[in-house]
C-alpha positions as CSV (number, residue, x, y, z in Angstrom):
1,X,-20.9,14.2,12.6
2,X,-24.2,15.6,11.3
3,X,-24.2,15.9,7.6
4,X,-27.9,16.7,7.1
5,X,-28.2,19.8,4.9
6,X,-24.4,20.2,4.6
7,X,-23.0,21.3,1.2
8,X,-20.1,18.9,0.4
9,X,-17.8,19.0,-2.5
10,X,-16.2,15.6,-3.5
11,X,-13.2,16.0,-5.7
12,X,-12.5,13.1,-8.0
13,X,-14.9,10.5,-9.4
14,X,-12.8,7.4,-9.0
15,X,-14.0,4.5,-6.8
16,X,-13.4,6.3,-3.5
17,X,-15.0,9.5,-4.7
18,X,-18.1,7.6,-5.8
19,X,-18.4,5.7,-2.5
20,X,-18.1,9.0,-0.6
21,X,-20.7,10.7,-2.8
22,X,-23.2,7.9,-2.3
23,X,-22.6,7.9,1.5
24,X,-23.0,11.6,1.8
25,X,-26.3,11.6,-0.1
26,X,-27.5,8.8,2.2
27,X,-26.6,11.0,5.2
28,X,-28.7,13.9,3.9
29,X,-25.9,16.1,2.5
30,X,-26.1,18.2,-0.6
31,X,-23.4,16.8,-2.8
32,X,-21.4,18.3,-5.7
33,X,-18.8,16.2,-7.5
34,X,-16.0,17.6,-9.6
35,X,-13.5,15.8,-11.9
36,X,-11.0,17.2,-14.3
37,X,-11.7,14.5,-16.9
38,X,-14.2,15.3,-19.6
39,X,-17.8,14.0,-19.1
40,X,-17.4,11.7,-22.1
41,X,-14.8,9.7,-20.1
42,X,-16.9,9.4,-17.0
43,X,-20.2,7.8,-18.4
44,X,-19.8,4.6,-16.4
45,X,-18.9,6.5,-13.2
46,X,-21.9,8.7,-13.5
47,X,-24.1,5.8,-14.4
48,X,-23.1,4.0,-11.2
49,X,-24.6,7.0,-9.2
50,X,-27.7,7.3,-11.3
51,X,-30.8,8.5,-9.5
52,X,-28.9,10.2,-6.7
53,X,-29.3,14.0,-6.4
54,X,-25.7,14.9,-7.2
55,X,-24.5,18.0,-9.1
56,X,-21.5,17.4,-11.4
57,X,-18.7,19.6,-12.8
58,X,-16.4,18.1,-15.4
59,X,-13.3,19.2,-17.2
60,X,-12.4,22.2,-15.1
61,X,-12.0,23.5,-11.5
62,X,-13.3,26.9,-10.5
63,X,-12.7,28.5,-7.1
64,X,-16.2,30.1,-7.1
65,X,-17.7,26.6,-6.5
66,X,-16.4,26.8,-2.9
67,X,-18.5,29.9,-2.1
68,X,-21.4,27.7,-0.9
69,X,-19.5,24.6,0.3
70,X,-19.3,23.6,4.0
71,X,-16.8,20.7,3.5
72,X,-14.5,19.2,0.9
73,X,-13.7,15.5,0.5
74,X,-10.8,14.9,-1.9
75,X,-10.1,11.5,-3.5
76,X,-6.7,10.1,-2.5
77,X,-5.3,10.7,-5.9
78,X,-5.9,14.5,-5.6
79,X,-2.7,16.2,-4.5
80,X,-2.7,18.9,-1.8
81,X,-1.6,21.5,-4.4
82,X,-4.9,21.1,-6.2
83,X,-6.4,24.7,-6.5
84,X,-9.7,23.8,-4.9
85,X,-8.0,22.1,-2.0
86,X,-5.6,25.0,-1.5
87,X,-8.3,27.6,-1.7
88,X,-10.5,25.6,0.7
89,X,-7.7,25.3,3.3
90,X,-6.9,29.0,3.0
91,X,-10.5,29.9,3.4
92,X,-11.0,27.8,6.5
93,X,-13.3,25.3,4.8
94,X,-12.8,21.8,6.4
95,X,-11.0,19.3,4.1
96,X,-11.4,15.7,5.3
97,X,-9.9,12.6,3.7
98,X,-12.2,9.7,3.0
99,X,-10.7,7.7,5.9
100,X,-11.3,10.7,8.3
101,X,-15.0,10.9,7.1
102,X,-15.4,7.1,7.5
103,X,-13.7,7.1,10.9
104,X,-16.3,9.5,12.3
105,X,-19.1,7.0,11.6
106,X,-17.3,3.6,12.1
107,X,-18.1,2.0,15.5
108,X,-15.5,-0.7,15.8
109,X,-11.8,-0.5,16.9
110,X,-9.3,-0.2,14.1
111,X,-5.9,-1.7,13.1
112,X,-4.3,0.6,10.5
113,X,-1.2,-0.4,8.5
114,X,1.0,2.0,6.5
115,X,4.5,1.9,5.1
116,X,6.2,2.1,1.7
117,X,6.2,-1.7,1.2
118,X,4.4,-4.7,2.6
119,X,1.1,-2.9,3.4
120,X,-1.2,-5.2,1.5
121,X,0.4,-8.4,2.7
122,X,0.5,-7.3,6.3
123,X,-3.1,-6.0,6.2
124,X,-4.4,-9.1,4.6
125,X,-2.6,-11.3,7.1
126,X,-3.9,-9.4,10.1
127,X,-7.4,-9.5,8.7
128,X,-7.2,-13.3,8.2
129,X,-5.8,-13.7,11.8
130,X,-8.7,-11.7,13.3
131,X,-11.2,-13.6,11.2
132,X,-9.7,-16.9,12.2
133,X,-10.0,-15.8,15.8
134,X,-13.8,-15.7,15.4
135,X,-14.2,-11.9,15.0
136,X,-16.3,-10.2,12.3
137,X,-13.7,-8.0,10.5
138,X,-13.8,-5.5,7.7
139,X,-10.6,-5.5,5.7
140,X,-10.1,-2.7,3.2
141,X,-9.0,0.9,2.8
142,X,-6.3,1.3,0.2
143,X,-6.7,-2.4,-0.3
144,X,-9.9,-3.4,-1.9
145,X,-13.1,-1.8,-0.6
146,X,-12.8,1.9,0.5
147,X,-13.3,2.4,4.2
148,X,-16.4,4.5,3.7
149,X,-18.1,1.4,2.3
150,X,-17.9,-0.3,5.7
151,X,-19.5,2.2,8.0
152,X,-23.0,0.8,7.7
153,X,-22.0,-2.7,8.7
154,X,-21.7,-4.3,12.1
155,X,-18.1,-5.2,12.8
156,X,-15.9,-6.3,15.7
157,X,-12.8,-4.9,14.1
158,X,-11.7,-2.9,11.0
159,X,-8.3,-3.6,9.5
160,X,-7.1,-1.0,7.0
161,X,-4.3,-0.5,4.6
162,X,-3.6,3.2,4.6
163,X,-1.5,5.1,2.0
164,X,0.3,8.4,2.5
165,X,-2.2,10.1,0.3
166,X,-5.1,9.0,2.6
167,X,-3.3,10.4,5.6
168,X,-2.9,13.9,4.2
169,X,-6.2,15.3,5.4
170,X,-6.9,13.5,8.7
171,X,-7.8,15.2,12.0
172,X,-9.3,12.7,14.5
173,X,-8.4,9.4,12.8
174,X,-7.3,7.2,15.7
175,X,-6.6,3.5,15.2
176,X,-6.4,1.3,18.3
177,X,-3.4,-0.3,16.7
178,X,-1.3,1.7,14.1
179,X,1.5,-0.1,12.3
180,X,4.4,1.6,10.4
181,X,6.3,-1.1,8.5
182,X,9.0,0.9,6.7
183,X,9.7,4.2,5.0
184,X,11.8,4.4,1.8
185,X,11.7,6.7,-1.2
186,X,8.4,6.6,-3.1
187,X,5.9,9.0,-4.7
188,X,8.5,11.7,-5.1
189,X,6.5,12.6,-8.2
190,X,3.9,13.8,-5.8
191,X,5.8,15.0,-2.8
192,X,8.4,17.8,-3.0
193,X,10.9,16.0,-0.7
194,X,11.3,12.6,0.9
195,X,10.7,14.3,4.3
196,X,7.3,15.4,3.1
197,X,6.4,11.8,2.2
198,X,7.8,10.5,5.5
199,X,5.8,13.1,7.5
200,X,2.6,12.0,5.7
201,X,3.2,8.4,6.8
202,X,3.9,9.4,10.4
203,X,0.5,11.1,10.7
204,X,-1.0,7.7,11.3
205,X,0.1,8.1,15.0
206,X,-0.9,11.8,15.3
207,X,-4.2,11.4,17.1
208,X,-3.3,8.4,19.2
209,X,-2.9,8.6,23.0
210,X,-1.5,6.3,25.8
211,X,-4.5,4.0,25.4
212,X,-3.5,3.0,21.8
213,X,-0.6,1.1,20.3
214,X,2.1,2.1,17.9
215,X,3.7,-0.9,16.2
216,X,7.2,0.1,14.9
217,X,9.8,-1.7,12.9
218,X,13.1,-1.8,14.8
219,X,15.0,-2.7,11.5
220,X,14.1,0.7,9.9
221,X,16.1,3.5,11.5
222,X,13.6,6.2,10.4
223,X,10.7,4.2,11.8
224,X,12.4,3.3,15.0
225,X,13.4,6.9,15.7
226,X,9.7,7.7,16.1
227,X,9.6,5.8,19.4
228,X,10.5,9.0,21.3
229,X,7.7,11.1,19.8
230,X,4.6,9.0,19.6
231,X,2.1,9.2,22.4
232,X,0.8,5.7,22.1
233,X,2.4,2.7,23.8
234,X,5.2,1.5,21.5
235,X,5.3,-2.2,20.6
236,X,8.1,-3.2,18.2
237,X,9.2,-6.0,15.8
238,X,12.6,-6.9,14.5
239,X,15.2,-9.6,14.4
240,X,17.0,-9.0,17.7
241,X,15.6,-10.6,20.9
242,X,13.4,-8.4,23.0
243,X,11.5,-8.7,26.3
244,X,8.3,-7.1,24.8
245,X,7.2,-7.2,21.2
246,X,8.0,-9.6,18.3
247,X,11.3,-10.9,17.1
248,X,12.3,-13.6,14.6
249,X,14.9,-16.4,14.7
250,X,15.9,-18.6,11.8
251,X,12.8,-20.7,12.2
252,X,10.2,-19.0,14.3
253,X,8.6,-15.7,15.4
254,X,8.4,-15.1,19.1
255,X,5.9,-12.8,20.7
256,X,6.6,-11.5,24.2
257,X,4.3,-9.5,26.4
258,X,6.0,-9.1,29.7
259,X,6.2,-12.5,31.3
260,X,4.2,-14.2,28.6
261,X,5.8,-15.8,25.5
262,X,4.2,-17.4,22.4
263,X,6.1,-19.1,19.6
264,X,5.1,-19.3,15.9
265,X,7.1,-21.8,13.9
266,X,7.8,-20.8,10.3
267,X,8.5,-24.3,8.8
268,X,5.2,-24.5,7.0
269,X,4.9,-20.9,5.9
270,X,4.4,-20.4,2.2
271,X,5.4,-16.9,1.5
272,X,9.2,-16.4,0.8
273,X,11.7,-13.6,1.7
274,X,13.1,-11.8,4.6
275,X,10.8,-8.9,4.0
276,X,7.8,-11.3,4.5
277,X,9.2,-12.3,7.8
278,X,9.0,-8.6,8.8
279,X,5.5,-8.5,7.5
280,X,4.6,-11.6,9.5
281,X,6.2,-10.2,12.7
282,X,4.1,-7.0,12.3
283,X,1.0,-9.0,11.7
284,X,1.6,-11.2,14.8
285,X,2.1,-8.1,16.9
286,X,-1.0,-6.4,15.7
287,X,-3.1,-9.6,16.0
288,X,-1.9,-10.2,19.6
289,X,-2.7,-6.5,20.5
290,X,-6.2,-7.1,19.0
291,X,-6.6,-10.1,21.5
292,X,-6.3,-13.0,19.0
293,X,-5.2,-16.3,20.4
294,X,-2.1,-18.2,19.3
295,X,-3.7,-21.0,17.3
296,X,-5.7,-18.8,14.8
297,X,-2.5,-16.7,14.2
298,X,-0.4,-19.8,13.6
299,X,-3.1,-21.3,11.3
300,X,-3.1,-18.1,9.2
301,X,0.7,-17.9,8.9
302,X,0.7,-21.5,7.5
303,X,-2.3,-21.2,5.2
304,X,-1.7,-17.7,3.7
305,X,-0.6,-18.2,0.0
306,X,0.6,-14.6,-0.6
307,X,-0.9,-11.9,-2.7
308,X,-1.2,-11.8,-6.5
309,X,1.5,-9.6,-8.1
310,X,3.8,-9.7,-5.0
311,X,6.6,-12.2,-5.5
312,X,4.0,-14.5,-7.0
313,X,5.4,-17.7,-8.5
314,X,4.1,-18.0,-12.0
315,X,5.7,-21.2,-13.4
316,X,8.9,-23.1,-14.0
317,X,10.0,-23.9,-17.6
318,X,13.2,-25.6,-18.6
319,X,14.6,-25.2,-15.1
320,X,13.9,-21.4,-15.0
321,X,11.5,-20.0,-12.3
322,X,9.4,-17.0,-13.2
323,X,8.1,-14.6,-10.6
324,X,5.5,-11.8,-10.9
325,X,6.3,-8.9,-8.6
326,X,4.4,-6.2,-10.5
327,X,3.5,-4.5,-7.2
328,X,7.1,-3.7,-6.7
329,X,6.6,-0.2,-7.9
330,X,9.4,1.5,-6.0
331,X,13.1,0.9,-5.4
332,X,12.7,-0.3,-1.8
333,X,10.3,-3.0,-2.9
334,X,12.8,-4.3,-5.5
335,X,15.6,-4.3,-3.0
336,X,13.6,-6.5,-0.7
337,X,12.5,-8.8,-3.5
338,X,16.0,-9.4,-4.7
339,X,17.1,-10.2,-1.2
340,X,14.8,-13.2,-1.2
341,X,16.6,-15.0,-4.0
342,X,19.9,-16.9,-4.0
343,X,19.8,-18.0,-7.6
344,X,21.0,-15.7,-10.4
345,X,18.3,-13.2,-11.4
346,X,17.2,-11.8,-14.7
347,X,15.4,-8.7,-13.6
348,X,12.8,-7.0,-15.7
349,X,12.2,-3.4,-14.7
350,X,10.7,-0.2,-16.0
351,X,7.6,2.0,-16.3
352,X,7.1,5.5,-15.2
353,X,9.9,6.9,-13.0
354,X,8.6,8.1,-9.6
355,X,11.5,10.6,-8.9
356,X,13.4,8.4,-6.5
357,X,17.1,7.4,-6.3
358,X,18.0,4.0,-7.8
359,X,21.2,3.9,-5.8
360,X,19.9,1.5,-3.1
361,X,19.6,-1.1,-5.9
362,X,23.3,-1.1,-6.8
363,X,24.4,-3.7,-4.3
364,X,21.6,-6.1,-5.2
365,X,22.2,-5.6,-8.9
366,X,25.9,-6.3,-8.6
367,X,25.5,-9.4,-6.3
368,X,22.3,-11.0,-7.8
369,X,21.3,-9.8,-11.2
370,X,22.9,-11.5,-14.1
371,X,21.0,-9.6,-16.7
372,X,18.9,-6.4,-16.5
373,X,16.1,-6.0,-19.0
374,X,14.5,-2.5,-19.2
375,X,11.3,-1.4,-20.8
376,X,8.9,1.5,-20.7
377,X,9.2,5.3,-20.2
378,X,12.0,5.1,-17.5
379,X,14.2,2.5,-19.4
380,X,16.9,5.0,-20.2
381,X,16.9,6.6,-16.8
382,X,17.4,3.3,-15.1
383,X,20.0,2.3,-17.7
384,X,22.1,5.4,-16.9
385,X,21.8,4.7,-13.1
386,X,22.3,0.9,-13.1
387,X,23.2,-0.4,-16.6
388,X,26.9,-0.4,-15.9
389,X,26.6,-2.8,-13.1
390,X,25.5,-5.9,-15.1
391,X,24.6,-7.0,-18.6
392,X,21.8,-4.7,-19.6
393,X,19.4,-4.6,-22.6
394,X,16.7,-2.0,-23.5
395,X,13.5,-3.1,-25.2
396,X,10.3,-1.2,-25.9
397,X,7.6,-3.2,-24.0
398,X,6.9,-6.0,-21.6
399,X,6.4,-8.6,-24.3
400,X,9.8,-7.9,-25.7
401,X,11.3,-8.0,-22.2
402,X,9.8,-11.4,-21.4
403,X,11.0,-12.7,-24.8
404,X,14.6,-11.5,-24.1
405,X,14.6,-12.8,-20.6
406,X,13.4,-16.2,-21.6
407,X,16.0,-16.5,-24.4
408,X,18.8,-15.5,-22.1
409,X,17.8,-17.6,-19.1
410,X,19.6,-20.8,-18.1
411,X,18.4,-23.6,-15.9
412,X,18.6,-22.5,-12.3
413,X,17.9,-18.8,-13.1
414,X,15.1,-16.7,-11.8
415,X,13.2,-14.3,-14.1
416,X,11.7,-11.6,-12.0
417,X,9.4,-8.8,-13.0
418,X,9.9,-6.2,-10.3
419,X,9.6,-2.9,-12.1
420,X,10.7,-0.2,-9.5
421,X,8.2,2.1,-11.4
422,X,4.6,2.7,-11.8
423,X,2.7,1.2,-14.7
424,X,0.8,4.0,-16.3
425,X,2.9,4.4,-19.4
426,X,1.7,1.1,-20.9
427,X,-0.9,-0.3,-18.5
428,X,-3.9,0.9,-16.5
429,X,-2.3,-0.3,-13.2
430,X,0.2,-2.7,-11.7
431,X,-2.4,-5.5,-11.7
432,X,-2.9,-5.3,-15.5
433,X,0.9,-5.3,-15.9
434,X,1.2,-8.3,-13.7
435,X,-1.5,-10.3,-15.5
436,X,0.1,-9.4,-18.8
437,X,3.4,-10.8,-17.6
438,X,1.8,-14.0,-16.4
439,X,0.0,-14.5,-19.7
440,X,3.3,-13.9,-21.6
441,X,5.1,-16.4,-19.4
442,X,2.4,-19.0,-19.7
443,X,2.6,-18.6,-23.5
444,X,6.4,-19.4,-23.6
């Protein structure tokens, strides 16, 4: 892709937008950046690009800017309904996502992982397995460093976490191994329907052919139904025994590739929960398809400590165990998190409602949650949906929620922050919310 002299508009000056702008300038493009935020809020972002020949528009969006533009690169947070994107698409101006742009310059094969839940854990596991196998691997995308930041490096593999937002404007993006973990309701504050969200996820397979691999979860009916439609070779994972793919027993993961079989004991694995067994099966399958030997995979499974903010053990106090699951930002994530506990749970939830159905949580609340502590903008919405199922209290903020949970907890209980909501009402992001929870718990 020749960018010399091309006039490119980057929409959004968050981290991905900045990385794209920098890369485009380095490639000889004429770059314009727009952001709806006022200039006063973007001083640090502009400073990070100081010295580069970039034209900026802040605080508004005008269609006339597109009159001299050859290509548009939207940041992932910019919805398809954005007027500039809509006008560009209607006018035939190419719109490329950051991962599409990066793909056209990246020279190593890719493993790409998407799904509603488990993406970060699975992506990190695969990256560590490939690294342990002696390969030089870039790990990033929606997790950590934007993909565009890797294109100048020399890599044997790229392992990417991919969000539905990043898949909206792809054309040729074609991973050697594409993994779809699961699809449950999420981001319905951005997508008009669940089917729109699901279709965005499925685009990860769109450009694949028979020479690539599509790794599908047999336990998710919506994912498994894709086996008839993808062009790539289907490799699956699940709990039932198969002759090809990955399956799990009570104490091991088994990988089968025709006549060959490899076993991966789970006795020394550190990350808990059935959902993490699914994540590990997907990682094993992807690593084997990337040519990684058994021992580096087993070593990674046993050494991996889990990710911060994802069912992260914080401490035990007075016989009560506290877990930070701040990354549980949707209902499906909380369902899976609750499934990992046999002890009575005091569940702390709330934040900004994402437009989904809380119904899938009903069974887990009835069976496992002794007390439901709700805070944040969605507290009353959740209370109306689930409050009748268990003892429920409403508080204003996370500090009050932790205080209430600690006062009500008994020895043997679990106090779990798993919000089922985004964090932006009271925190900058889920990570800040999780760190706040940990600080509050440590201060008890």
